[in-house]
N, C-alpha and C positions, 0 to 999 in steps of 0.2 A: 783733800782728805775725804775722798768718796770710797775708801777701801773698807769693806765690811769687816775684814779681819782686824783692822786697827780699832774699830769700835768694840769688837768682841774683847780685845785686850783691855781697853779702858773700862769696859763694863765689869770685868773681873778684878781689876786692880783697885782695891779699896783705898790704897795710898795715893791715888791720883786726884783726890778731892781738891787739894790746894792748887794743883796745876790747872785743873778744870776751872776753878774759880778765878785764877789769874787770867786765863784766856778770856773769860767773860768780862772781867774788869778792864783789861787792856783793850778789848774790842769796843767797850763802851767809851773809854777815853779816846780811842781813835775816832769814834763818831763825834765826840765833842770837838776835837781839834779839826776834823774834816769839815764840820759844819760851818767853819769860818767861811768856807766858800758859799754858804747860804746867807752870809751876812752876820754871823755870830762873831763879832769882832772884839767884844769885851770878854775878859776872863770869866766873868759871871755867866755870860752867855754860853761859853765853852763848857763850863761846869753844869749848866742847866741842860744842855743837849746831851752831855755824857750821862747825867742823871736820868733823863727821859729814856735814853737808850737802855740803861740798866733796868729801869722799872719795866720797860716794854719786854725785855728779855725775861725778867722774872714772871711777867704775866704770860708770856708765850710758854715758858716752862710749866707753869701751873695748869694752864689750859691744856697743854699737850698731855700732861699726866692724867688729868680728869677725863679728857675725851678718849685718850688711848687706852687707859686702864679700866675705866668705868663704863663709858658709852659704847666703845667699839673694840672690846677685847676679842681675841681669838681664844679657843678652848685652852691652848697651851700658854697663854699670856700670864706671866708672873709680873706683878706690879711692885717693883722695888724702886723706891724714890731715889735712893743713892745711885743705883746703876743708871737710871734715866738721867739724873742731873749730871753725872760724870760724862756720859756720852754726848748729851746735847750741849754741855759746856764746851767740849772740844769741837763740836760742830760750829761753834761761834768763831772759830779761827779765821774764816774769810772776812769777818768783820774788821780785822786788823787793817785790811786794805783801805778802809774808810779814811785813814790818815791822808791818803792821796787826794782826798776831796779838797785839800788846800790848793791844789793846782788850779789856776784860773780856767774856768770853762769846763772843768771835768767833774765838778762836784756831783751833779745829778747822775752822770754815767757811772761814776765810782760807787755811789751809794746804791744804785739800781743793780749793778753787777754783783756787788758784795751781798746784797739782800737775796738775790736769786741763788747765788752760790751757797749762802748760809742755809737757805731753805732746802736745797738739794742735799747738803751734808746732814741736815737735821732729819731728813727722810731716811737716810741710811742709818743714822744713829738710832732713831726710834724703831725702825724695823728690827735692829739687833737687840736693843734694850728691852723691847716688849715681846720679843720672840715671835714676831709675825712670820708667817710662812711665805708671804709675798710682799711686794712693794706697794700694791694698790691701796691697802688699808693704811699704810704709813703715809702715803701721799695724801689721803683724805684727812687723816688726823692732823698732820703738820700744816696742810694748807688751810684748814679751818681755824686752827689755833693761831697760825701766823696772820691770817686775815683779821681776826678779832684783835690780836695784839697790835697790829699795824693801825687799825682804826683808832684804838685807844691812844697809841703814841702820837698820831697826827692830831687828834683832838686835844691831847695834853699839850702838845707843842703850840697849838693855836691859842689855847686859853691861858697858858702860863709862860709860853716862850717869849723871847725878846721881840719887841715891836720894831721890825726893820723898816726903815723909811727909804 
């Protein structure tokens, strides 16, 4: 889903809110189940990783909005939260691949590939939703927000995550 036209359609479709939210929730659940490859063997651990994934996405979305609309807007940038959330929700679709983290020895690769793919999709989504004329600004916004959300998710996982022995 790196097609700009797809994100333009989602941006304009006010009825796509539920679908976008479903993609985010399913992606978070896939992270929870896929984390079993990291040692999350108990159902509570799976729920915890899914929750961390969801909270990290929400943080990523909030940071993206603040950075993209307030700190680094272009002159034609219109900051519509609904449009941005719909587009970046669909950009989470590659996160569904994290379910394949269940495969022995593939967890790290699956999570890394899906994270990079989600970042790439997010860049296209943000470029369209915030009406940027080029991709450079969208790369800066998404990379900064993604890095901050990733640091938060890792710290949250360390402090409240399951203690794997």
